Chimera marker file (.cmm) of the C-alpha trace (Angstrom):
<marker_set name="trace">
<marker id="1" x="-54.560" y="21.589" z="-25.777" r="1" g="1" b="0" radius="0.5"/>
<marker id="2" x="-56.069" y="18.114" z="-25.513" r="1" g="1" b="0" radius="0.5"/>
<marker id="3" x="-53.100" y="16.637" z="-27.417" r="1" g="1" b="0" radius="0.5"/>
<marker id="4" x="-50.668" y="18.245" z="-24.967" r="1" g="1" b="0" radius="0.5"/>
<marker id="5" x="-52.602" y="16.821" z="-22.007" r="1" g="1" b="0" radius="0.5"/>
<marker id="6" x="-52.644" y="13.369" z="-23.627" r="1" g="1" b="0" radius="0.5"/>
<marker id="7" x="-48.868" y="13.481" z="-24.218" r="1" g="1" b="0" radius="0.5"/>
<marker id="8" x="-48.308" y="14.587" z="-20.634" r="1" g="1" b="0" radius="0.5"/>
<marker id="9" x="-50.519" y="11.755" z="-19.379" r="1" g="1" b="0" radius="0.5"/>
<marker id="10" x="-48.684" y="9.193" z="-21.532" r="1" g="1" b="0" radius="0.5"/>
<marker id="11" x="-45.284" y="10.391" z="-20.320" r="1" g="1" b="0" radius="0.5"/>
<marker id="12" x="-46.482" y="10.232" z="-16.713" r="1" g="1" b="0" radius="0.5"/>
<marker id="13" x="-47.675" y="6.638" z="-17.236" r="1" g="1" b="0" radius="0.5"/>
<marker id="14" x="-44.240" y="5.665" z="-18.599" r="1" g="1" b="0" radius="0.5"/>
<marker id="15" x="-42.514" y="7.360" z="-15.667" r="1" g="1" b="0" radius="0.5"/>
<marker id="16" x="-44.716" y="5.429" z="-13.214" r="1" g="1" b="0" radius="0.5"/>
<marker id="17" x="-43.896" y="2.144" z="-14.958" r="1" g="1" b="0" radius="0.5"/>
<marker id="18" x="-40.161" y="2.913" z="-14.795" r="1" g="1" b="0" radius="0.5"/>
<marker id="19" x="-40.379" y="3.844" z="-11.098" r="1" g="1" b="0" radius="0.5"/>
<marker id="20" x="-42.305" y="0.675" z="-10.225" r="1" g="1" b="0" radius="0.5"/>
<marker id="21" x="-39.847" y="-1.422" z="-12.259" r="1" g="1" b="0" radius="0.5"/>
<marker id="22" x="-36.853" y="0.128" z="-10.485" r="1" g="1" b="0" radius="0.5"/>
<marker id="23" x="-38.453" y="-0.408" z="-7.058" r="1" g="1" b="0" radius="0.5"/>
<marker id="24" x="-39.332" y="-4.031" z="-7.819" r="1" g="1" b="0" radius="0.5"/>
<marker id="25" x="-35.882" y="-4.743" z="-9.249" r="1" g="1" b="0" radius="0.5"/>
<marker id="26" x="-34.159" y="-3.168" z="-6.245" r="1" g="1" b="0" radius="0.5"/>
<marker id="27" x="-36.423" y="-5.085" z="-3.873" r="1" g="1" b="0" radius="0.5"/>
<marker id="28" x="-35.686" y="-8.367" z="-5.589" r="1" g="1" b="0" radius="0.5"/>
<marker id="29" x="-31.949" y="-7.743" z="-5.658" r="1" g="1" b="0" radius="0.5"/>
<marker id="30" x="-31.704" y="-6.466" z="-2.102" r="1" g="1" b="0" radius="0.5"/>
<marker id="31" x="-34.366" y="-8.387" z="-0.177" r="1" g="1" b="0" radius="0.5"/>
<marker id="32" x="-35.020" y="-11.571" z="-2.134" r="1" g="1" b="0" radius="0.5"/>
<marker id="33" x="-32.782" y="-14.098" z="-3.818" r="1" g="1" b="0" radius="0.5"/>
<marker id="34" x="-33.852" y="-16.657" z="-6.369" r="1" g="1" b="0" radius="0.5"/>
<marker id="35" x="-32.040" y="-19.950" z="-5.692" r="1" g="1" b="0" radius="0.5"/>
<marker id="36" x="-31.949" y="-23.213" z="-7.576" r="1" g="1" b="0" radius="0.5"/>
<marker id="37" x="-31.740" y="-26.487" z="-5.670" r="1" g="1" b="0" radius="0.5"/>
<marker id="38" x="-28.644" y="-28.415" z="-6.734" r="1" g="1" b="0" radius="0.5"/>
<marker id="39" x="-28.435" y="-32.085" z="-5.862" r="1" g="1" b="0" radius="0.5"/>
<marker id="40" x="-30.627" y="-34.457" z="-3.904" r="1" g="1" b="0" radius="0.5"/>
<marker id="41" x="-29.738" y="-33.622" z="-0.286" r="1" g="1" b="0" radius="0.5"/>
<marker id="42" x="-33.176" y="-32.059" z="0.369" r="1" g="1" b="0" radius="0.5"/>
<marker id="43" x="-35.265" y="-34.826" z="-1.235" r="1" g="1" b="0" radius="0.5"/>
<marker id="44" x="-38.199" y="-35.325" z="-0.775" r="1" g="1" b="0" radius="0.5"/>
<marker id="45" x="-38.945" y="-31.686" z="0.211" r="1" g="1" b="0" radius="0.5"/>
<marker id="46" x="-37.033" y="-29.968" z="-2.602" r="1" g="1" b="0" radius="0.5"/>
<marker id="47" x="-35.727" y="-31.732" z="-5.682" r="1" g="1" b="0" radius="0.5"/>
<marker id="48" x="-32.739" y="-31.100" z="-7.927" r="1" g="1" b="0" radius="0.5"/>
<marker id="49" x="-33.422" y="-28.188" z="-10.286" r="1" g="1" b="0" radius="0.5"/>
<marker id="50" x="-36.343" y="-26.706" z="-8.357" r="1" g="1" b="0" radius="0.5"/>
<marker id="51" x="-36.380" y="-22.955" z="-7.708" r="1" g="1" b="0" radius="0.5"/>
<marker id="52" x="-37.061" y="-21.229" z="-4.379" r="1" g="1" b="0" radius="0.5"/>
<marker id="53" x="-37.230" y="-17.639" z="-3.131" r="1" g="1" b="0" radius="0.5"/>
<marker id="54" x="-35.034" y="-16.687" z="-0.188" r="1" g="1" b="0" radius="0.5"/>
<marker id="55" x="-35.664" y="-13.866" z="2.294" r="1" g="1" b="0" radius="0.5"/>
<marker id="56" x="-32.157" y="-12.500" z="2.664" r="1" g="1" b="0" radius="0.5"/>
<marker id="57" x="-32.695" y="-9.245" z="4.590" r="1" g="1" b="0" radius="0.5"/>
<marker id="58" x="-35.365" y="-9.745" z="7.220" r="1" g="1" b="0" radius="0.5"/>
<marker id="59" x="-34.114" y="-12.955" z="8.802" r="1" g="1" b="0" radius="0.5"/>
<marker id="60" x="-32.216" y="-12.620" z="12.076" r="1" g="1" b="0" radius="0.5"/>
<marker id="61" x="-30.797" y="-15.292" z="14.346" r="1" g="1" b="0" radius="0.5"/>
<marker id="62" x="-33.556" y="-14.499" z="16.851" r="1" g="1" b="0" radius="0.5"/>
<marker id="63" x="-36.149" y="-15.291" z="14.127" r="1" g="1" b="0" radius="0.5"/>
<marker id="64" x="-34.829" y="-18.802" z="13.437" r="1" g="1" b="0" radius="0.5"/>
<marker id="65" x="-37.225" y="-21.641" z="14.172" r="1" g="1" b="0" radius="0.5"/>
<marker id="66" x="-36.514" y="-25.346" z="14.228" r="1" g="1" b="0" radius="0.5"/>
<marker id="67" x="-37.373" y="-26.784" z="10.846" r="1" g="1" b="0" radius="0.5"/>
<marker id="68" x="-36.703" y="-23.578" z="8.890" r="1" g="1" b="0" radius="0.5"/>
<marker id="69" x="-35.140" y="-24.266" z="5.510" r="1" g="1" b="0" radius="0.5"/>
<marker id="70" x="-32.213" y="-21.946" z="4.869" r="1" g="1" b="0" radius="0.5"/>
<marker id="71" x="-29.718" y="-21.206" z="2.131" r="1" g="1" b="0" radius="0.5"/>
<marker id="72" x="-26.109" y="-21.044" z="3.305" r="1" g="1" b="0" radius="0.5"/>
<marker id="73" x="-22.881" y="-20.127" z="1.563" r="1" g="1" b="0" radius="0.5"/>
<marker id="74" x="-20.111" y="-22.607" z="2.352" r="1" g="1" b="0" radius="0.5"/>
<marker id="75" x="-16.773" y="-23.750" z="1.005" r="1" g="1" b="0" radius="0.5"/>
<marker id="76" x="-16.072" y="-27.454" z="0.557" r="1" g="1" b="0" radius="0.5"/>
<marker id="77" x="-12.514" y="-26.653" z="-0.560" r="1" g="1" b="0" radius="0.5"/>
<marker id="78" x="-13.189" y="-25.810" z="-4.193" r="1" g="1" b="0" radius="0.5"/>
<marker id="79" x="-14.734" y="-22.348" z="-3.828" r="1" g="1" b="0" radius="0.5"/>
<marker id="80" x="-17.886" y="-20.925" z="-2.294" r="1" g="1" b="0" radius="0.5"/>
<marker id="81" x="-21.214" y="-22.505" z="-3.127" r="1" g="1" b="0" radius="0.5"/>
<marker id="82" x="-24.730" y="-22.199" z="-1.811" r="1" g="1" b="0" radius="0.5"/>
<marker id="83" x="-26.503" y="-25.100" z="-0.166" r="1" g="1" b="0" radius="0.5"/>
<marker id="84" x="-30.075" y="-25.528" z="1.057" r="1" g="1" b="0" radius="0.5"/>
<marker id="85" x="-30.599" y="-27.255" z="4.436" r="1" g="1" b="0" radius="0.5"/>
<marker id="86" x="-33.024" y="-27.538" z="7.351" r="1" g="1" b="0" radius="0.5"/>
<marker id="87" x="-32.319" y="-26.004" z="10.785" r="1" g="1" b="0" radius="0.5"/>
<marker id="88" x="-32.013" y="-28.777" z="13.366" r="1" g="1" b="0" radius="0.5"/>
<marker id="89" x="-30.156" y="-26.971" z="16.160" r="1" g="1" b="0" radius="0.5"/>
<marker id="90" x="-29.847" y="-23.416" z="17.490" r="1" g="1" b="0" radius="0.5"/>
<marker id="91" x="-27.274" y="-21.865" z="19.852" r="1" g="1" b="0" radius="0.5"/>
<marker id="92" x="-27.004" y="-23.786" z="23.124" r="1" g="1" b="0" radius="0.5"/>
<marker id="93" x="-28.571" y="-26.988" z="21.784" r="1" g="1" b="0" radius="0.5"/>
<marker id="94" x="-26.959" y="-30.391" z="21.938" r="1" g="1" b="0" radius="0.5"/>
<marker id="95" x="-27.735" y="-32.351" z="18.788" r="1" g="1" b="0" radius="0.5"/>
<marker id="96" x="-27.103" y="-36.060" z="18.917" r="1" g="1" b="0" radius="0.5"/>
<marker id="97" x="-27.640" y="-39.146" z="16.859" r="1" g="1" b="0" radius="0.5"/>
<marker id="98" x="-28.034" y="-42.542" z="18.524" r="1" g="1" b="0" radius="0.5"/>
<marker id="99" x="-28.145" y="-45.525" z="16.189" r="1" g="1" b="0" radius="0.5"/>
<marker id="100" x="-29.468" y="-43.322" z="13.385" r="1" g="1" b="0" radius="0.5"/>
<marker id="101" x="-32.145" y="-41.563" z="15.484" r="1" g="1" b="0" radius="0.5"/>
<marker id="102" x="-31.853" y="-37.784" z="15.947" r="1" g="1" b="0" radius="0.5"/>
<marker id="103" x="-32.196" y="-36.026" z="19.322" r="1" g="1" b="0" radius="0.5"/>
<marker id="104" x="-32.187" y="-32.371" z="20.371" r="1" g="1" b="0" radius="0.5"/>
<marker id="105" x="-31.306" y="-31.761" z="24.015" r="1" g="1" b="0" radius="0.5"/>
<marker id="106" x="-32.088" y="-35.395" z="24.802" r="1" g="1" b="0" radius="0.5"/>
<marker id="107" x="-35.526" y="-35.418" z="23.141" r="1" g="1" b="0" radius="0.5"/>
<marker id="108" x="-36.163" y="-37.514" z="20.036" r="1" g="1" b="0" radius="0.5"/>
<marker id="109" x="-36.989" y="-35.401" z="16.982" r="1" g="1" b="0" radius="0.5"/>
<marker id="110" x="-40.209" y="-35.943" z="15.054" r="1" g="1" b="0" radius="0.5"/>
<marker id="111" x="-38.957" y="-35.628" z="11.491" r="1" g="1" b="0" radius="0.5"/>
<marker id="112" x="-41.749" y="-36.498" z="9.093" r="1" g="1" b="0" radius="0.5"/>
<marker id="113" x="-39.915" y="-34.664" z="6.319" r="1" g="1" b="0" radius="0.5"/>
<marker id="114" x="-36.857" y="-36.931" z="6.042" r="1" g="1" b="0" radius="0.5"/>
<marker id="115" x="-36.486" y="-39.166" z="3.014" r="1" g="1" b="0" radius="0.5"/>
<marker id="116" x="-35.415" y="-42.356" z="4.788" r="1" g="1" b="0" radius="0.5"/>
<marker id="117" x="-33.991" y="-43.546" z="8.071" r="1" g="1" b="0" radius="0.5"/>
<marker id="118" x="-30.446" y="-42.423" z="8.641" r="1" g="1" b="0" radius="0.5"/>
<marker id="119" x="-27.512" y="-44.818" z="8.640" r="1" g="1" b="0" radius="0.5"/>
<marker id="120" x="-26.953" y="-46.360" z="12.078" r="1" g="1" b="0" radius="0.5"/>
<marker id="121" x="-24.412" y="-43.888" z="13.404" r="1" g="1" b="0" radius="0.5"/>
<marker id="122" x="-23.909" y="-42.257" z="16.799" r="1" g="1" b="0" radius="0.5"/>
<marker id="123" x="-22.455" y="-38.828" z="17.628" r="1" g="1" b="0" radius="0.5"/>
<marker id="124" x="-23.131" y="-35.676" z="19.634" r="1" g="1" b="0" radius="0.5"/>
<marker id="125" x="-22.574" y="-31.975" z="18.876" r="1" g="1" b="0" radius="0.5"/>
<marker id="126" x="-23.016" y="-28.848" z="21.026" r="1" g="1" b="0" radius="0.5"/>
<marker id="127" x="-24.125" y="-25.784" z="19.009" r="1" g="1" b="0" radius="0.5"/>
<marker id="128" x="-22.101" y="-22.694" z="19.978" r="1" g="1" b="0" radius="0.5"/>
<marker id="129" x="-23.444" y="-19.136" z="20.250" r="1" g="1" b="0" radius="0.5"/>
<marker id="130" x="-24.215" y="-17.507" z="16.908" r="1" g="1" b="0" radius="0.5"/>
<marker id="131" x="-24.315" y="-20.818" z="15.035" r="1" g="1" b="0" radius="0.5"/>
<marker id="132" x="-26.899" y="-23.152" z="13.514" r="1" g="1" b="0" radius="0.5"/>
<marker id="133" x="-26.765" y="-26.911" z="13.056" r="1" g="1" b="0" radius="0.5"/>
<marker id="134" x="-28.282" y="-27.750" z="9.667" r="1" g="1" b="0" radius="0.5"/>
<marker id="135" x="-28.982" y="-31.010" z="7.858" r="1" g="1" b="0" radius="0.5"/>
<marker id="136" x="-30.440" y="-32.135" z="4.556" r="1" g="1" b="0" radius="0.5"/>
<marker id="137" x="-33.737" y="-34.035" z="4.527" r="1" g="1" b="0" radius="0.5"/>
<marker id="138" x="-32.053" y="-36.840" z="2.582" r="1" g="1" b="0" radius="0.5"/>
<marker id="139" x="-29.757" y="-37.641" z="5.512" r="1" g="1" b="0" radius="0.5"/>
<marker id="140" x="-27.827" y="-40.412" z="3.770" r="1" g="1" b="0" radius="0.5"/>
<marker id="141" x="-26.947" y="-38.126" z="0.843" r="1" g="1" b="0" radius="0.5"/>
<marker id="142" x="-26.196" y="-34.751" z="2.424" r="1" g="1" b="0" radius="0.5"/>
<marker id="143" x="-23.055" y="-32.785" z="3.222" r="1" g="1" b="0" radius="0.5"/>
<marker id="144" x="-24.241" y="-30.670" z="6.121" r="1" g="1" b="0" radius="0.5"/>
<marker id="145" x="-23.258" y="-29.751" z="9.694" r="1" g="1" b="0" radius="0.5"/>
<marker id="146" x="-22.068" y="-33.318" z="10.224" r="1" g="1" b="0" radius="0.5"/>
<marker id="147" x="-19.297" y="-32.465" z="7.736" r="1" g="1" b="0" radius="0.5"/>
<marker id="148" x="-19.034" y="-28.675" z="8.052" r="1" g="1" b="0" radius="0.5"/>
<marker id="149" x="-19.813" y="-28.225" z="11.740" r="1" g="1" b="0" radius="0.5"/>
<marker id="150" x="-22.421" y="-25.716" z="12.871" r="1" g="1" b="0" radius="0.5"/>
<marker id="151" x="-22.634" y="-22.707" z="10.547" r="1" g="1" b="0" radius="0.5"/>
<marker id="152" x="-21.985" y="-19.188" z="11.782" r="1" g="1" b="0" radius="0.5"/>
<marker id="153" x="-25.229" y="-17.299" z="11.176" r="1" g="1" b="0" radius="0.5"/>
<marker id="154" x="-23.663" y="-13.970" z="10.171" r="1" g="1" b="0" radius="0.5"/>
<marker id="155" x="-20.950" y="-15.490" z="8.013" r="1" g="1" b="0" radius="0.5"/>
<marker id="156" x="-22.777" y="-18.325" z="6.260" r="1" g="1" b="0" radius="0.5"/>
<marker id="157" x="-26.562" y="-17.971" z="6.319" r="1" g="1" b="0" radius="0.5"/>
<marker id="158" x="-27.904" y="-16.174" z="3.226" r="1" g="1" b="0" radius="0.5"/>
<marker id="159" x="-31.540" y="-16.344" z="4.312" r="1" g="1" b="0" radius="0.5"/>
<marker id="160" x="-34.674" y="-18.393" z="4.824" r="1" g="1" b="0" radius="0.5"/>
<marker id="161" x="-36.565" y="-20.100" z="2.017" r="1" g="1" b="0" radius="0.5"/>
<marker id="162" x="-40.061" y="-18.605" z="2.000" r="1" g="1" b="0" radius="0.5"/>
<marker id="163" x="-41.536" y="-19.673" z="-1.327" r="1" g="1" b="0" radius="0.5"/>
<marker id="164" x="-41.231" y="-22.701" z="-3.603" r="1" g="1" b="0" radius="0.5"/>
<marker id="165" x="-41.565" y="-21.399" z="-7.181" r="1" g="1" b="0" radius="0.5"/>
<marker id="166" x="-41.298" y="-24.656" z="-9.117" r="1" g="1" b="0" radius="0.5"/>
<link id1="1" id2="2" r="1" g="1" b="0" radius="0.2"/>
<link id1="2" id2="3" r="1" g="1" b="0" radius="0.2"/>
<link id1="3" id2="4" r="1" g="1" b="0" radius="0.2"/>
<link id1="4" id2="5" r="1" g="1" b="0" radius="0.2"/>
<link id1="5" id2="6" r="1" g="1" b="0" radius="0.2"/>
<link id1="6" id2="7" r="1" g="1" b="0" radius="0.2"/>
<link id1="7" id2="8" r="1" g="1" b="0" radius="0.2"/>
<link id1="8" id2="9" r="1" g="1" b="0" radius="0.2"/>
<link id1="9" id2="10" r="1" g="1" b="0" radius="0.2"/>
<link id1="10" id2="11" r="1" g="1" b="0" radius="0.2"/>
<link id1="11" id2="12" r="1" g="1" b="0" radius="0.2"/>
<link id1="12" id2="13" r="1" g="1" b="0" radius="0.2"/>
<link id1="13" id2="14" r="1" g="1" b="0" radius="0.2"/>
<link id1="14" id2="15" r="1" g="1" b="0" radius="0.2"/>
<link id1="15" id2="16" r="1" g="1" b="0" radius="0.2"/>
<link id1="16" id2="17" r="1" g="1" b="0" radius="0.2"/>
<link id1="17" id2="18" r="1" g="1" b="0" radius="0.2"/>
<link id1="18" id2="19" r="1" g="1" b="0" radius="0.2"/>
<link id1="19" id2="20" r="1" g="1" b="0" radius="0.2"/>
<link id1="20" id2="21" r="1" g="1" b="0" radius="0.2"/>
<link id1="21" id2="22" r="1" g="1" b="0" radius="0.2"/>
<link id1="22" id2="23" r="1" g="1" b="0" radius="0.2"/>
<link id1="23" id2="24" r="1" g="1" b="0" radius="0.2"/>
<link id1="24" id2="25" r="1" g="1" b="0" radius="0.2"/>
<link id1="25" id2="26" r="1" g="1" b="0" radius="0.2"/>
<link id1="26" id2="27" r="1" g="1" b="0" radius="0.2"/>
<link id1="27" id2="28" r="1" g="1" b="0" radius="0.2"/>
<link id1="28" id2="29" r="1" g="1" b="0" radius="0.2"/>
<link id1="29" id2="30" r="1" g="1" b="0" radius="0.2"/>
<link id1="30" id2="31" r="1" g="1" b="0" radius="0.2"/>
<link id1="31" id2="32" r="1" g="1" b="0" radius="0.2"/>
<link id1="32" id2="33" r="1" g="1" b="0" radius="0.2"/>
<link id1="33" id2="34" r="1" g="1" b="0" radius="0.2"/>
<link id1="34" id2="35" r="1" g="1" b="0" radius="0.2"/>
<link id1="35" id2="36" r="1" g="1" b="0" radius="0.2"/>
<link id1="36" id2="37" r="1" g="1" b="0" radius="0.2"/>
<link id1="37" id2="38" r="1" g="1" b="0" radius="0.2"/>
<link id1="38" id2="39" r="1" g="1" b="0" radius="0.2"/>
<link id1="39" id2="40" r="1" g="1" b="0" radius="0.2"/>
<link id1="40" id2="41" r="1" g="1" b="0" radius="0.2"/>
<link id1="41" id2="42" r="1" g="1" b="0" radius="0.2"/>
<link id1="42" id2="43" r="1" g="1" b="0" radius="0.2"/>
<link id1="43" id2="44" r="1" g="1" b="0" radius="0.2"/>
<link id1="44" id2="45" r="1" g="1" b="0" radius="0.2"/>
<link id1="45" id2="46" r="1" g="1" b="0" radius="0.2"/>
<link id1="46" id2="47" r="1" g="1" b="0" radius="0.2"/>
<link id1="47" id2="48" r="1" g="1" b="0" radius="0.2"/>
<link id1="48" id2="49" r="1" g="1" b="0" radius="0.2"/>
<link id1="49" id2="50" r="1" g="1" b="0" radius="0.2"/>
<link id1="50" id2="51" r="1" g="1" b="0" radius="0.2"/>
<link id1="51" id2="52" r="1" g="1" b="0" radius="0.2"/>
<link id1="52" id2="53" r="1" g="1" b="0" radius="0.2"/>
<link id1="53" id2="54" r="1" g="1" b="0" radius="0.2"/>
<link id1="54" id2="55" r="1" g="1" b="0" radius="0.2"/>
<link id1="55" id2="56" r="1" g="1" b="0" radius="0.2"/>
<link id1="56" id2="57" r="1" g="1" b="0" radius="0.2"/>
<link id1="57" id2="58" r="1" g="1" b="0" radius="0.2"/>
<link id1="58" id2="59" r="1" g="1" b="0" radius="0.2"/>
<link id1="59" id2="60" r="1" g="1" b="0" radius="0.2"/>
<link id1="60" id2="61" r="1" g="1" b="0" radius="0.2"/>
<link id1="61" id2="62" r="1" g="1" b="0" radius="0.2"/>
<link id1="62" id2="63" r="1" g="1" b="0" radius="0.2"/>
<link id1="63" id2="64" r="1" g="1" b="0" radius="0.2"/>
<link id1="64" id2="65" r="1" g="1" b="0" radius="0.2"/>
<link id1="65" id2="66" r="1" g="1" b="0" radius="0.2"/>
<link id1="66" id2="67" r="1" g="1" b="0" radius="0.2"/>
<link id1="67" id2="68" r="1" g="1" b="0" radius="0.2"/>
<link id1="68" id2="69" r="1" g="1" b="0" radius="0.2"/>
<link id1="69" id2="70" r="1" g="1" b="0" radius="0.2"/>
<link id1="70" id2="71" r="1" g="1" b="0" radius="0.2"/>
<link id1="71" id2="72" r="1" g="1" b="0" radius="0.2"/>
<link id1="72" id2="73" r="1" g="1" b="0" radius="0.2"/>
<link id1="73" id2="74" r="1" g="1" b="0" radius="0.2"/>
<link id1="74" id2="75" r="1" g="1" b="0" radius="0.2"/>
<link id1="75" id2="76" r="1" g="1" b="0" radius="0.2"/>
<link id1="76" id2="77" r="1" g="1" b="0" radius="0.2"/>
<link id1="77" id2="78" r="1" g="1" b="0" radius="0.2"/>
<link id1="78" id2="79" r="1" g="1" b="0" radius="0.2"/>
<link id1="79" id2="80" r="1" g="1" b="0" radius="0.2"/>
<link id1="80" id2="81" r="1" g="1" b="0" radius="0.2"/>
<link id1="81" id2="82" r="1" g="1" b="0" radius="0.2"/>
<link id1="82" id2="83" r="1" g="1" b="0" radius="0.2"/>
<link id1="83" id2="84" r="1" g="1" b="0" radius="0.2"/>
<link id1="84" id2="85" r="1" g="1" b="0" radius="0.2"/>
<link id1="85" id2="86" r="1" g="1" b="0" radius="0.2"/>
<link id1="86" id2="87" r="1" g="1" b="0" radius="0.2"/>
<link id1="87" id2="88" r="1" g="1" b="0" radius="0.2"/>
<link id1="88" id2="89" r="1" g="1" b="0" radius="0.2"/>
<link id1="89" id2="90" r="1" g="1" b="0" radius="0.2"/>
<link id1="90" id2="91" r="1" g="1" b="0" radius="0.2"/>
<link id1="91" id2="92" r="1" g="1" b="0" radius="0.2"/>
<link id1="92" id2="93" r="1" g="1" b="0" radius="0.2"/>
<link id1="93" id2="94" r="1" g="1" b="0" radius="0.2"/>
<link id1="94" id2="95" r="1" g="1" b="0" radius="0.2"/>
<link id1="95" id2="96" r="1" g="1" b="0" radius="0.2"/>
<link id1="96" id2="97" r="1" g="1" b="0" radius="0.2"/>
<link id1="97" id2="98" r="1" g="1" b="0" radius="0.2"/>
<link id1="98" id2="99" r="1" g="1" b="0" radius="0.2"/>
<link id1="99" id2="100" r="1" g="1" b="0" radius="0.2"/>
<link id1="100" id2="101" r="1" g="1" b="0" radius="0.2"/>
<link id1="101" id2="102" r="1" g="1" b="0" radius="0.2"/>
<link id1="102" id2="103" r="1" g="1" b="0" radius="0.2"/>
<link id1="103" id2="104" r="1" g="1" b="0" radius="0.2"/>
<link id1="104" id2="105" r="1" g="1" b="0" radius="0.2"/>
<link id1="105" id2="106" r="1" g="1" b="0" radius="0.2"/>
<link id1="106" id2="107" r="1" g="1" b="0" radius="0.2"/>
<link id1="107" id2="108" r="1" g="1" b="0" radius="0.2"/>
<link id1="108" id2="109" r="1" g="1" b="0" radius="0.2"/>
<link id1="109" id2="110" r="1" g="1" b="0" radius="0.2"/>
<link id1="110" id2="111" r="1" g="1" b="0" radius="0.2"/>
<link id1="111" id2="112" r="1" g="1" b="0" radius="0.2"/>
<link id1="112" id2="113" r="1" g="1" b="0" radius="0.2"/>
<link id1="113" id2="114" r="1" g="1" b="0" radius="0.2"/>
<link id1="114" id2="115" r="1" g="1" b="0" radius="0.2"/>
<link id1="115" id2="116" r="1" g="1" b="0" radius="0.2"/>
<link id1="116" id2="117" r="1" g="1" b="0" radius="0.2"/>
<link id1="117" id2="118" r="1" g="1" b="0" radius="0.2"/>
<link id1="118" id2="119" r="1" g="1" b="0" radius="0.2"/>
<link id1="119" id2="120" r="1" g="1" b="0" radius="0.2"/>
<link id1="120" id2="121" r="1" g="1" b="0" radius="0.2"/>
<link id1="121" id2="122" r="1" g="1" b="0" radius="0.2"/>
<link id1="122" id2="123" r="1" g="1" b="0" radius="0.2"/>
<link id1="123" id2="124" r="1" g="1" b="0" radius="0.2"/>
<link id1="124" id2="125" r="1" g="1" b="0" radius="0.2"/>
<link id1="125" id2="126" r="1" g="1" b="0" radius="0.2"/>
<link id1="126" id2="127" r="1" g="1" b="0" radius="0.2"/>
<link id1="127" id2="128" r="1" g="1" b="0" radius="0.2"/>
<link id1="128" id2="129" r="1" g="1" b="0" radius="0.2"/>
<link id1="129" id2="130" r="1" g="1" b="0" radius="0.2"/>
<link id1="130" id2="131" r="1" g="1" b="0" radius="0.2"/>
<link id1="131" id2="132" r="1" g="1" b="0" radius="0.2"/>
<link id1="132" id2="133" r="1" g="1" b="0" radius="0.2"/>
<link id1="133" id2="134" r="1" g="1" b="0" radius="0.2"/>
<link id1="134" id2="135" r="1" g="1" b="0" radius="0.2"/>
<link id1="135" id2="136" r="1" g="1" b="0" radius="0.2"/>
<link id1="136" id2="137" r="1" g="1" b="0" radius="0.2"/>
<link id1="137" id2="138" r="1" g="1" b="0" radius="0.2"/>
<link id1="138" id2="139" r="1" g="1" b="0" radius="0.2"/>
<link id1="139" id2="140" r="1" g="1" b="0" radius="0.2"/>
<link id1="140" id2="141" r="1" g="1" b="0" radius="0.2"/>
<link id1="141" id2="142" r="1" g="1" b="0" radius="0.2"/>
<link id1="142" id2="143" r="1" g="1" b="0" radius="0.2"/>
<link id1="143" id2="144" r="1" g="1" b="0" radius="0.2"/>
<link id1="144" id2="145" r="1" g="1" b="0" radius="0.2"/>
<link id1="145" id2="146" r="1" g="1" b="0" radius="0.2"/>
<link id1="146" id2="147" r="1" g="1" b="0" radius="0.2"/>
<link id1="147" id2="148" r="1" g="1" b="0" radius="0.2"/>
<link id1="148" id2="149" r="1" g="1" b="0" radius="0.2"/>
<link id1="149" id2="150" r="1" g="1" b="0" radius="0.2"/>
<link id1="150" id2="151" r="1" g="1" b="0" radius="0.2"/>
<link id1="151" id2="152" r="1" g="1" b="0" radius="0.2"/>
<link id1="152" id2="153" r="1" g="1" b="0" radius="0.2"/>
<link id1="153" id2="154" r="1" g="1" b="0" radius="0.2"/>
<link id1="154" id2="155" r="1" g="1" b="0" radius="0.2"/>
<link id1="155" id2="156" r="1" g="1" b="0" radius="0.2"/>
<link id1="156" id2="157" r="1" g="1" b="0" radius="0.2"/>
<link id1="157" id2="158" r="1" g="1" b="0" radius="0.2"/>
<link id1="158" id2="159" r="1" g="1" b="0" radius="0.2"/>
<link id1="159" id2="160" r="1" g="1" b="0" radius="0.2"/>
<link id1="160" id2="161" r="1" g="1" b="0" radius="0.2"/>
<link id1="161" id2="162" r="1" g="1" b="0" radius="0.2"/>
<link id1="162" id2="163" r="1" g="1" b="0" radius="0.2"/>
<link id1="163" id2="164" r="1" g="1" b="0" radius="0.2"/>
<link id1="164" id2="165" r="1" g="1" b="0" radius="0.2"/>
<link id1="165" id2="166" r="1" g="1" b="0" radius="0.2"/>
</marker_set>
């Protein structure tokens, strides 16, 4: 009788392990994405080859905060690829650059995270509804909304980076 109970207990332990494994795997596949940083556009915050976790299910446009780091899927003409960038502008904002200094709605941005001063350029961009204006922290080495335009949240944004693995 004791042997039967022990076998039953062992089987139940295996079943619990399988259930937990399935739940964790599903959660990781459905809610979280592991992404690798490619390139130097986010230096000094994230470096080439580093790995981050991305919240891809519980991030809505209404949740976006200035400074969030997001992963976006874009096409530079040679197929879709994922990029990692920082949110600079939200719908309704006017983002401008005057002699290399960034402004949002006429107010100078405090950007302690950027790698170096930006090249002395000047431009202005109005962010349309449903879109985000994103830029790399290494402004002089980043293909971002200055090249792509503002990114449609539903179409391009994969999610928000929430953890830096290594």
